[in-house]
C-alpha atoms as one frame of an Amber mdcrd trajectory, in Angstrom:
protein
  49.707   5.350  56.884  52.638   5.117  54.485  54.420   7.831  56.457  54.222
   5.675  59.572  56.484   3.101  57.896  58.997   5.657  56.607  62.460   4.954
  57.961  65.747   6.903  57.924  67.720   6.814  54.683  70.891   5.660  56.438
  69.374   2.161  56.692  69.310   1.955  52.874  66.187  -0.155  52.965  62.413
  -0.019  53.278  60.502  -1.286  56.293  59.377  -4.396  54.440  62.910  -4.881
  53.165  64.084  -4.948  56.786  61.353  -7.483  57.565  62.672  -9.724  54.776
  66.246  -9.282  55.990  65.166 -10.117  59.537  63.430 -13.326  58.471  66.346
 -14.408  56.283  68.889 -13.868  59.040  66.664 -15.688  61.560  65.393 -18.692
  59.604  68.492 -19.735  57.654  70.489 -20.321  60.888  67.613 -22.343  62.346
  67.513 -24.576  59.267  71.304 -24.948  59.309  71.254 -25.778  63.028  68.583
 -28.440  62.474  70.566 -30.083  59.669  73.697 -30.166  61.841  71.827 -31.386
  64.918  70.184 -34.385  63.210  73.358 -36.468  62.704  74.845 -35.282  66.014
  71.701 -36.359  67.874  71.727 -39.764  66.163  75.313 -40.304  67.296  74.270
 -39.361  70.832  71.433 -41.892  70.677  73.682 -44.696  69.449  76.627 -43.746
  71.698  75.088 -42.780  75.018  78.425 -41.766  76.509  78.697 -39.033  73.840
  75.533 -37.200  74.860  76.772 -35.514  78.088  79.909 -33.954  76.507  77.955
 -32.828  73.431  75.310 -31.253  75.652  78.063 -29.583  77.707  79.728 -28.159
  74.581  76.488 -26.791  73.128  75.598 -25.226  76.488  79.011 -23.551  76.748
  78.695 -22.203  73.199  75.232 -20.881  74.010  76.680 -19.059  77.026  79.067
 -17.063  74.816  77.639 -13.535  74.386  76.656 -12.772  70.801  78.844  -9.636
  70.785  81.904 -11.719  71.654  80.968 -14.128  68.862  80.774 -11.192  66.442
  84.192  -9.914  67.489  85.760 -13.316  66.787  84.015 -13.783  63.442  84.246
 -10.282  62.060  87.919 -10.725  61.070  86.896 -13.665  58.875  83.407 -12.837
  57.603  83.360  -9.044  57.945  80.296  -6.942  58.716  77.976  -9.243  56.807
  74.862 -11.324  57.397  77.070 -14.387  57.800  78.601 -12.903  60.941  75.108
 -12.685  62.430  73.842 -16.055  61.219  76.734 -18.272  62.380  76.192 -17.564
  66.118  72.427 -18.046  65.729  72.975 -21.445  64.111  75.342 -22.447  66.920
  72.905 -21.252  69.588  70.113 -23.374  68.082  72.085 -26.565  68.752  71.468
 -26.300  72.495  67.744 -26.603  71.733  67.782 -29.052  68.835  70.148 -31.716
  70.153  68.227 -32.469  73.400  64.866 -32.242  71.602  65.878 -34.733  68.914
  67.640 -37.087  71.344  64.686 -37.150  73.736  62.222 -37.602  70.871  64.148
 -40.479  69.273  64.714 -42.187  72.615  60.970 -42.108  73.242  60.386 -44.522
  70.345  59.379 -47.911  71.848  61.920 -50.692  71.479  59.289 -53.017  70.012
  58.768 -50.478  67.210  62.490 -50.527  66.415  62.501 -54.325  66.494  59.548
 -54.416  64.094  61.284 -51.992  61.737  64.429 -54.121  61.806  62.381 -57.241
  61.103  60.932 -55.482  58.055  64.444 -55.112  56.674  65.101 -51.464  57.495
  68.742 -50.583  58.082  69.914 -48.073  60.713  69.690 -45.044  58.405  66.261
 -45.897  56.983  65.000 -46.772  60.456  66.192 -43.403  61.752  64.771 -41.360
  58.863  61.555 -43.266  58.189  60.539 -44.467  61.641  62.303 -42.704  64.492
  62.195 -39.137  63.179  58.467 -39.229  62.244  57.561 -40.553  65.695  59.858
 -37.973  67.320  58.359 -35.169  65.181  56.327 -33.564  68.022  59.439 -33.190
  70.199  61.500 -31.925  67.260  58.891 -29.334  66.279  58.665 -28.203  69.906
  62.409 -27.556  69.795  62.025 -25.896  66.395  59.464 -23.489  67.837  61.799
 -22.465  70.649  64.793 -22.095  68.332  62.824 -20.081  65.756  61.357 -17.599
  68.224  64.732 -17.221  69.937  66.496 -16.644  66.612  63.965 -14.008  65.525
  64.548 -12.098  68.743  68.356 -12.389  68.643  68.723 -11.112  65.074  68.324
  -7.565  66.380  71.727  -7.812  68.061  73.215  -7.640  64.560  72.718  -3.868
  64.677  75.938  -3.762  66.722  78.042  -4.598  63.652  76.346  -2.302  61.149
  73.011  -2.510  59.374  72.800  -6.289  59.769  70.192  -6.437  62.528  66.995
  -6.495  60.492  64.286  -4.742  62.474  66.849  -4.167  65.216  68.292  -1.396
  63.041  65.088   0.559  63.622  65.537   0.221  67.380  69.055   1.612  67.101
  67.990   4.528  64.884  64.992   5.235  67.092  67.281   5.736  70.079  69.797
   7.790  68.067  67.190  10.120  66.531  64.836  10.049  69.556  61.933   8.720
  67.485  59.653   6.427  69.526  57.842   5.475  66.308  60.905   3.622  65.042
  61.310   1.855  68.382  57.694   0.663  68.300  58.052  -0.453  64.683  61.050
  -2.543  65.712  59.611  -4.055  68.885  56.104  -4.764  67.600  57.380  -5.988
  64.221  59.747  -8.466  65.855  57.035  -9.722  68.205  54.563 -10.192  65.329
  57.117 -12.131  63.281  57.819 -14.428  66.246  54.105 -15.042  66.869  53.377
 -15.752  63.197  56.346 -18.115  62.883  55.298 -19.994  66.017  51.697 -20.257
  64.788  52.883 -21.609  61.434  54.936 -24.298  63.155  51.916 -25.284  65.258
  49.908 -25.736  62.060  52.715 -27.803  60.533  52.776 -29.996  63.638  49.031
 -30.562  63.375  49.363 -31.541  59.719  52.292 -33.959  59.981  51.293 -35.553
  63.296  47.594 -36.388  62.875  47.755 -38.915  65.714  48.503 -36.185  68.282
  45.581 -34.789  70.358  44.042 -31.568  69.008  42.346 -30.282  72.133  40.740
 -31.535  75.291  40.790 -35.235  76.004  37.669 -37.147  75.035  36.446 -40.289
  76.744  36.413 -43.141  74.226  33.311 -45.341  74.251  33.903 -48.993  75.007
  32.794 -50.126  71.548  34.881 -47.497  69.700  38.072 -48.905  68.160  41.293
 -47.528  69.529  43.183 -45.043  67.349  46.459 -46.352  65.941  49.610 -45.564
  67.800  52.160 -43.243  66.129  54.411 -46.220  65.438  51.820 -47.868  63.179
  51.542 -45.184  60.465  55.280 -44.592  60.630  56.054 -48.258  60.015  53.432
 -48.478  57.260  54.983 -45.505  55.469  58.503 -46.854  55.927  57.860 -50.109
  54.092  55.971 -48.570  51.158
C-alpha cells in the first residue's frame, strides 16, 4: 500500500506533504478573501450605489485566466506559493461579496431598529447582529469559494512545483503513470468533499435556528421557535 503513494523524487515531497501544501494554498486565500470581503460588503450595504461597480470589478477579475494572473505576478513574487494564492484570494471575492451583501440585506429592518434602540453603534450592529443572522448565506458562499479554491490550486503546477496535488497530475502525464493521475484527481475531490462537509457541520453548530431536515408541522399548542434575530440581539447586548 505504501508503494501506491510513492511519488517521483523531482517533486521533493511526500504524498501527504503535497496534501498539506494543497490545503495551505487553498484555504489561506479563502480566509484572506473573506476578511477583505467583509468591509467591502458592508460599504456596499451602506452605499447602495457602490454595489454594482464592485460586483462588476470582482466579476472582471474572476474572468482573468489564472495563467495570465501568474504571468503578471511572477515578476514580483517569483515561483512561490504567494503567486498561486493571490489570484485565488481575488477570485473568492466574486463569491463572498454578493453572499455577504445579500445575507446582511436580508436582516429585517425592525431587528436593526431594535439593535439601535439597545445602544449598538454601526460597527457593533454589523458584527454582533447582522453577520450572525447572515451566517447561513455567508457559509453558503464560503462553501463555494472553498471547493473552487481547492480545485484551482492544481493550476499552480504551471509555475513549478506549487500546485499541490496538481503536481502529481503533471508528473503522471509526463511519465505516463495513470496511478499518479488518479492520486491527484481523487485526492483533490476527497479534500473538496471533506472541506464542504466540515463547513456544513459548522453551519449546523453556529445556526441552531436553521432547519435540519424535512419540515415538520407544528402543533397548535406548541410555542413558536425564536426567530434568528432574537438570539442574535440577546447575544449582542450581553
